DRENVEX-559627 format. One record per residue: residue number from 0; residue in one letter; x, y, z of N, C-alpha, C in turn. Coordinates in pm, 1 decimal. Atoms other than C-alpha are relative to their C-alpha. Layout:
N
+------+------+----------+----------+----------+----------+----------+----------+----------+----------+----------+
| mido | baro |     n_c1 |     n_c2 |     n_c3 |    ca_c1 |    ca_c2 |    ca_c3 |     c_c1 |     c_c2 |     c_c3 |
+------+------+----------+----------+----------+----------+----------+----------+----------+----------+----------+
|  NUM |    a |        X |        Y |        Z |        X |        Y |        Z |        X |        Y |        Z |
...
+------+------+----------+----------+----------+----------+----------+----------+----------+----------+----------+
//
This chain:
73
+------+------+----------+----------+----------+----------+----------+----------+----------+----------+----------+
| mido | baro |     n_c1 |     n_c2 |     n_c3 |    ca_c1 |    ca_c2 |    ca_c3 |     c_c1 |     c_c2 |     c_c3 |
+------+------+----------+----------+----------+----------+----------+----------+----------+----------+----------+
|    0 |    x |     77.8 |   -122.4 |     24.1 |      9.6 |      7.1 |     -5.0 |     66.4 |    115.5 |      2.0 |
|    1 |    x |    -71.2 |   -101.6 |    -16.2 |    143.3 |    334.1 |    -81.9 |    -19.1 |    101.2 |    122.7 |
|    2 |    x |     15.9 |    -87.5 |   -101.9 |    211.6 |    588.6 |    183.2 |    -30.7 |    120.6 |    -35.7 |
|    3 |    x |     30.4 |   -139.6 |     40.0 |     78.9 |    927.2 |    197.2 |    116.4 |     94.9 |      9.9 |
|    4 |    x |    -79.1 |   -106.7 |     -4.5 |    302.5 |   1218.5 |    136.9 |    -71.9 |    132.6 |     16.5 |
|    5 |    x |     73.1 |   -113.4 |    -26.7 |    256.8 |   1561.4 |    245.1 |     24.8 |     51.7 |    136.4 |
|    6 |    x |     -8.2 |    -60.4 |   -136.2 |    218.2 |   1776.9 |    551.4 |   -103.9 |    -80.7 |     83.0 |
|    7 |    x |     69.3 |     73.5 |   -100.0 |     75.9 |   1617.6 |    876.0 |   -137.0 |     71.0 |      5.3 |
|    8 |    x |    132.6 |    -85.3 |    -28.4 |   -303.7 |   1696.6 |    927.8 |      4.6 |     53.2 |    134.9 |
|    9 |    x |     21.5 |    -72.6 |   -142.2 |   -383.0 |   1939.2 |   1220.9 |   -106.5 |    -79.4 |     60.8 |
|   10 |    x |    116.7 |     72.5 |    -81.7 |   -577.6 |   1797.4 |   1489.6 |   -122.0 |    123.9 |     32.8 |
|   11 |    x |    107.1 |   -101.5 |    -39.1 |   -927.1 |   1986.6 |   1559.2 |     26.7 |     68.7 |    147.2 |
|   12 |    x |    -32.9 |    -55.0 |   -141.5 |   -898.9 |   2226.1 |   1865.2 |    -78.6 |    -62.4 |     97.4 |
|   13 |    x |     75.5 |     76.4 |    -86.9 |  -1166.6 |   2030.8 |   2011.1 |     21.6 |   -149.7 |     45.4 |
|   14 |    x |    -24.3 |    151.8 |     -1.8 |   -994.3 |   1690.3 |   1990.1 |     58.2 |    -19.1 |    154.5 |
|   15 |    x |    -47.7 |     42.6 |   -138.6 |   -916.8 |   1517.2 |   2325.3 |    146.0 |    -40.4 |      3.9 |
|   16 |    x |   -142.3 |     22.6 |     10.8 |   -577.9 |   1419.9 |   2179.7 |    103.7 |     97.9 |    -51.6 |
|   17 |    x |    -81.3 |   -102.7 |     12.1 |   -371.3 |   1716.9 |   2225.0 |    133.5 |    -30.4 |    -10.3 |
|   18 |    x |   -137.7 |     32.6 |     -4.8 |    -19.2 |   1746.5 |   2147.1 |     72.8 |     41.8 |    135.9 |
|   19 |    x |    -65.4 |    -28.0 |   -122.1 |    215.8 |   1723.9 |   2447.8 |    103.0 |     98.2 |    -16.8 |
|   20 |    x |   -103.9 |   -105.3 |     11.4 |    421.6 |   2035.3 |   2521.4 |    141.5 |    -67.7 |     12.6 |
|   21 |    x |   -134.6 |     38.1 |      4.5 |    810.4 |   1984.9 |   2482.4 |     44.3 |     14.1 |    131.3 |
|   22 |    x |    -38.6 |      6.1 |   -128.3 |    954.2 |   1887.8 |   2804.9 |    131.5 |    110.4 |     30.0 |
|   23 |    x |   -101.2 |    -99.3 |    -24.4 |   1182.3 |   2150.4 |   2966.3 |     91.2 |    -48.0 |    108.9 |
|   24 |    x |    -97.2 |     76.3 |    -81.6 |   1504.0 |   2034.8 |   3125.6 |     84.0 |    104.5 |     89.9 |
|   25 |    x |    -70.0 |    -90.7 |    -87.2 |   1700.0 |   2227.7 |   3396.5 |    145.5 |     10.6 |    -61.1 |
|   26 |    x |   -122.6 |    -33.9 |     65.3 |   2028.7 |   2376.0 |   3290.1 |     93.7 |    -11.1 |    116.5 |
|   27 |    x |    -74.0 |     16.4 |   -111.4 |   2313.3 |   2237.2 |   3523.4 |    131.7 |     74.4 |    -29.6 |
|   28 |    x |   -149.6 |    -66.3 |    -12.4 |   2642.3 |   2422.1 |   3596.7 |     73.9 |    -42.7 |    113.3 |
|   29 |    x |    -89.5 |     46.0 |   -102.4 |   2961.0 |   2342.6 |   3769.8 |    -38.0 |     48.5 |    150.4 |
|   30 |    x |     18.9 |    -40.2 |   -129.4 |   2902.0 |   2350.2 |   4155.2 |   -151.5 |     24.6 |     39.0 |
|   31 |    x |    141.6 |    -20.5 |     -9.2 |   2516.1 |   2364.1 |   4108.1 |    -32.8 |   -108.4 |    118.4 |
|   32 |    x |     42.6 |    109.4 |    -95.1 |   2350.6 |   2187.9 |   4403.8 |   -146.4 |    -43.7 |    -62.1 |
|   33 |    x |    109.7 |     87.5 |     59.3 |   2096.6 |   1933.8 |   4293.8 |    -66.4 |   -101.3 |    107.2 |
|   34 |    x |     41.2 |     83.4 |    -82.5 |   1867.7 |   1686.6 |   4454.5 |    -53.4 |   -116.8 |    -86.3 |
|   35 |    x |     42.2 |    108.8 |     90.9 |   1805.5 |   1333.7 |   4312.4 |    -99.6 |    -82.1 |     92.2 |
|   36 |    x |    123.0 |     81.1 |    -70.6 |   1493.9 |   1111.8 |   4393.8 |     84.0 |   -116.3 |     96.1 |
|   37 |    x |    -36.0 |    137.9 |    -84.6 |   1724.1 |    806.3 |   4513.0 |    112.0 |     51.1 |     91.8 |
|   38 |    x |   -130.4 |    -34.1 |    -70.2 |   2058.2 |    976.5 |   4632.3 |    -16.4 |    115.2 |     86.0 |
|   39 |    x |     20.0 |    -92.3 |    -86.7 |   1937.0 |   1274.1 |   4796.9 |     77.4 |    145.5 |    -62.9 |
|   40 |    x |    -65.4 |   -124.4 |     51.4 |   2124.8 |   1618.3 |   4766.6 |    152.3 |     -6.3 |    -13.8 |
|   41 |    x |   -119.9 |      3.5 |     24.9 |   2444.8 |   1664.5 |   4604.1 |     43.3 |    115.5 |    -73.3 |
|   42 |    x |    -52.4 |   -122.1 |     72.8 |   2671.8 |   1901.8 |   4413.9 |     71.2 |    -58.9 |   -135.7 |
|   43 |    x |    -70.2 |     37.8 |    135.4 |   2781.6 |   1880.3 |   4031.3 |    148.3 |     29.8 |      1.9 |
|   44 |    x |   -146.5 |    -44.8 |    -20.4 |   3152.7 |   1838.8 |   4025.8 |     69.2 |    -21.2 |   -135.3 |
|   45 |    x |    -35.8 |      9.3 |    135.1 |   3194.5 |   1772.4 |   3645.2 |    -89.7 |    -16.2 |    -99.7 |
|   46 |    x |     94.9 |     16.0 |    125.9 |   2999.3 |   1817.7 |   3311.0 |     64.7 |    -59.7 |   -118.8 |
|   47 |    x |    -38.4 |     52.7 |    111.8 |   3029.1 |   1623.2 |   3017.2 |   -109.8 |     27.3 |   -110.4 |
|   48 |    x |    106.0 |    -14.8 |    104.3 |   2821.0 |   1625.0 |   2691.8 |   -123.9 |    -91.4 |     31.7 |
|   49 |    x |    133.8 |     50.2 |    -44.9 |   2470.5 |   1542.7 |   2818.5 |     12.5 |    -81.5 |    113.5 |
|   50 |    x |     -7.5 |     81.1 |   -107.0 |   2595.4 |   1382.2 |   3117.3 |     82.9 |     84.4 |    112.0 |
|   51 |    x |    -60.8 |    -65.2 |   -104.5 |   2729.3 |   1502.8 |   3477.2 |     50.0 |    -90.9 |    106.1 |
|   52 |    x |    -49.0 |     66.8 |   -118.7 |   2926.0 |   1380.7 |   3776.9 |    -44.5 |     72.8 |    114.4 |
|   53 |    x |     47.0 |    -60.7 |   -121.0 |   2747.7 |   1456.5 |   4107.4 |     45.9 |    -51.0 |    114.2 |
|   54 |    x |    -38.0 |     58.8 |   -107.1 |   2885.7 |   1416.1 |   4421.9 |   -100.4 |     -7.5 |    120.4 |
|   55 |    x |     79.0 |     22.8 |    -99.9 |   2658.2 |   1276.1 |   4702.7 |     72.5 |    -57.3 |    129.2 |
|   56 |    x |    -75.1 |     38.9 |   -111.2 |   2852.4 |   1262.5 |   5022.4 |    128.7 |    -38.1 |    -37.2 |
|   57 |    x |   -148.6 |     51.7 |     48.0 |   3168.6 |   1043.7 |   4950.4 |    -25.5 |    -71.3 |   -123.7 |
|   58 |    x |     27.0 |     64.8 |    129.7 |   3007.4 |    892.3 |   4639.8 |    -27.2 |    105.5 |   -134.3 |
|   59 |    x |      9.6 |    -59.8 |    123.5 |   3033.7 |   1035.7 |   4286.5 |    -64.1 |    -67.7 |    -87.9 |
|   60 |    x |     92.1 |     74.8 |    105.4 |   2762.5 |    925.1 |   4045.5 |    -20.9 |     78.0 |   -148.1 |
|   61 |    x |      7.4 |    -54.0 |    129.5 |   2750.8 |    978.2 |   3664.9 |   -164.3 |     -9.4 |    -24.1 |
|   62 |    x |    125.3 |    -14.2 |     12.0 |   2401.4 |   1105.2 |   3579.6 |    -44.9 |     65.3 |   -137.1 |
|   63 |    x |     45.6 |    -50.8 |    114.1 |   2217.7 |   1190.8 |   3255.1 |    -62.8 |    144.1 |     38.0 |
|   64 |    x |     43.0 |   -124.9 |    -14.6 |   2152.4 |   1575.3 |   3238.9 |   -162.5 |      1.8 |    -23.6 |
|   65 |    x |    150.6 |     11.5 |     33.8 |   1792.5 |   1491.6 |   3116.2 |    -87.4 |    -87.5 |     81.7 |
|   66 |    x |     61.7 |    105.1 |    -99.0 |   1710.2 |   1254.7 |   3394.7 |   -110.2 |     58.5 |     73.0 |
|   67 |    x |    109.9 |    -65.4 |    -60.3 |   1355.7 |   1328.9 |   3538.5 |     23.0 |    -20.4 |    142.5 |
|   68 |    x |    -28.0 |     31.4 |   -132.2 |   1513.1 |   1214.3 |   3874.3 |     78.6 |    113.6 |     71.2 |
|   69 |    x |    -91.2 |   -107.5 |    -60.7 |   1746.3 |   1511.5 |   3923.4 |    -59.6 |    140.2 |    -30.9 |
|   70 |    x |     62.1 |   -126.4 |     18.2 |   1629.5 |   1871.1 |   3992.5 |    101.5 |    101.2 |     63.6 |
|   71 |    x |    -64.3 |   -120.6 |    -78.7 |   1802.9 |   2202.1 |   4086.1 |    -49.7 |     23.6 |    128.6 |
|   72 |    x |     52.0 |    -42.5 |   -127.6 |   1783.0 |   2315.2 |   4429.3 |     -1.0 |    163.4 |    -14.8 |
+------+------+----------+----------+----------+----------+----------+----------+----------+----------+----------+
//
């Protein structure tokens, strides 16, 4: 069966299936204080591309910067 080409159809404004808004992520910087759902309060000690090392007490954990479990304080 051939596939349709062209622009996607718009949903009616009364449709119960609305588009989800794009998720907004926190912007982490070096020495930012963060809270993690599992590890608690920590401090960013190193930033990588899309990842960061966070020190929670004596333990350093590598975490994705887009993780829904990490929030800025």
